[in-house]
N, C-alpha and C positions, 0 to 999 in steps of 0.2 A: 568404544572409540569416542574420544572427547570431540566436541564441536570445535571447528577452527574459526577463529574470529580475527578479522583484519581491523586494526585501529589506525585511522589516518588522522593524526593530530600533531601539530608542530609545537605546542606549548609544553616544554619538558616536564614540568611538575604534574600537569594534568595527564600527560601521556604515561608517566610512571604510575600515577594513581590508577588509571584504567588498566594498565598491564598487570600490576600487582594484584588487584582485586579480582580480575577475570581469571588470572592464573591460579589464585588461591581457590577459586570456585571450581577449578578443574578444566577450564577451557584452554585450548591450545591457541595462544595469542601472539600475533605478529604486529609490531608497531612500525609505522612509516611516517616520517615527519615532513614529507614533501608531496604536493598535490600530484604532479606528473608521475612520480615514482609510485605513488599509491594507486593511480589509475592503471599503470602497467601491471602491478601485482594483482589487482582485482580482475584484470582481463585475462591473465595467463596462469593464475593459480586458483585452485578450488577453495572457496571459503563458504562457511555456513551462515556467516553474518558479517556485515561491515558496519563499524561505528565511524561516522564521517563528520569531521568538523567543517564548518562553512568557510571560515577565513584561513586559507592555507597559502604558502608560497608556491609559485610555479603554476598553480591552477586551483581555482576555488572549488568548494564542495559541490556547488550547483552544476558546474560544468562536468565534474567527475561523474556525478549521478546521471546527468543527461546522456553522457557518452556511454555509460554502462547500459542504460536502458535501450539506447539506439542500437547497440551491439547485441541485444537480446540477452544480456546478463540479468538474470532474475534474482540474484542473491539479495536477501532482505537487507535493507539499509536503515540504520537509526542515525538521524542527523543530530549534531550537537549545535545548539543555538543559544543566543543570549536571552535572558529572562525578558518577557514582554515583547519579544521580537516577533510579533504575529505575522508580519509580511514574510519573514524568513521561513516560518513554519508552513505557511500556505504555499509558498513557492517550492519548498522541499517536497511537500506532499504531491504537488502537481507534477513534479519531475519524476515521481515514483518512489519516494521514501515510504517506508513502512511504519515508522514511528519517529518520535523526536524526544530529546531530553534537553531541558533548559538549564543553562549554567547560572549559578552553581547548583550542584545536585548532590544528594547523599548516596552513599554506597548501596544502601538497601534499595533505593529507587532504581539505580543503574542495573543491579542484578535482577530486579523484578521485571524491568522492561526487556532486558536481554532474554530472560527465560520465557517471557510471554511471546515475544516475536518468534523465537525458535520453535516454541510449542505450536503456534498458529501455522508456521510454515510447514512443519511436519504433518499437521492435520490437513492442510490444503493439498499437499503432495499425495497423501493417502487417498483423499477424495478424488483427485484428478486421475489417479492410477486405476480407479475402478471402472474406467470407460469401457474397456473391452470392445465388443461389437454392438453395444447397445445404441440404437439410433433414436432413442426417445427424444421428442421434440415438443416444445411449447410454442404455439403460434398465436401472435396477436397482430392482426392485420398483415402487413408485409414483413413483420418482424418474426424471425424464427430463432429460437434459443435451444441449444443442445446442452442440457445440464451436465451430461456425462463427459462432454468434450470441451467444456468451457468455450464454446463457440457461439457467435452471434452473427446472423445473416440478416441484412436489411436490403430489400429490393434486389435480392440476388447477389449482393456483395458482402464480403466478410468485414465486420467492424472490429478493429483491434481494441480490446479492453484489457485493462490490468485486472488481476485476479479479484481484488476487492471490489472493483467497479462491476465486474460480472456478478459477484455474489449479491451486491446491492440490487442490481437489475433483476436477478432471479427472484429475490424475495419480494420485490414490488410486483413483478409479473404474476406471481402466484396469488396475489391479492389485488386484482384489478379493481380500481375505483375505491379501494379502502385506504384510509389514511393510516400510514405507518409512522409511528413516532420516531424521533431521533434516538431515543433510548433503546427502542426495540431493535433498530438497525444496528446500533452500537453493540448490543449484547449478542445478536444473532450472527453478525458478520465478523466482528472483531473479538467477541467473547466477553464474558462477565469480568474477566481479570484484566481487561484492557484499561490502562491508566490514562490514556489520552482523552481530550475533551471532545465535545460534540462538533467542534469546528472540523475535525477529521471527516465526519459524515458529510458535512456541507460541501467540503472541497471535492470529495469523490462524486457526490451527486451532481455538482456543477459541471465537472469534467464529463461525466456520463451523459448529462443532458445535451451538452454541446455535440458530442459524437453522434447521438441519436437524432437530433433535430437539425443537423447541418443541411440536409437536402430533402427533408420530408417533415410533414406535420401530422402524420397519422397516429403516431404514438408520442405522447408527451408526459413528462414528469412535472407535476404541479407542486408548488410549495404551499403549504398551509401554515401561515404565519404563526410562530410560537408553538407549533405542534410537530410537524414533520412533512412527509411527502406522500403523494399517491400517483400511481400510473393511470393515465387516461387514454383510451383508444378513441380517436376522432369519431368513428362511426357510432360507438356507444354514446359518446358525448352528444351527438346530434339527436340520437333517439331519446 
């Protein structure tokens, strides 16, 4: 069965380019040129991937993405953004985008990113489905991480993390006090075939840090300038 892809793009030429090349690659592609209509389709129809433009009539891409994540829709999203629009990229990733493509782009890049995101999603789902009744837990101070359940508990309360935030945290927790480079995080969490830049890692770590440190200081993620990050437990730090 071919993957179903929703393209929300109002520029006719680009929409036709996306539709044609994705269809030629064997994907079942649906194109919508209006923001509100695109949101409704994404909420009420199953898709394996959404390609989402930022500037749309009716509702912009950021609002669409935000509403999807608020509704618990985890369908992977690739945002389309203008070249050198770093603020758009950062904002899209914060809202829960899985990847981005800067315009103009080549067909080869488009298909590579689509394939990579779909492959990572299938890998994530397979990993999450292995949970069963395994109650394995990693404890760092008041932080409890359940790898098989993608669940994080801090001071007895559940901390909602996006899948990639969880995987970044898990990798850091398994190496307490050790500096993990951005390249290592990129390769382990996103995969060697990920085309995006290290800014993706920084955005996810920043979001993760805020969620963990909001009401406590026992577990911190420290930045090592020009290198990467390390997880530090306050008790160990004092010792």
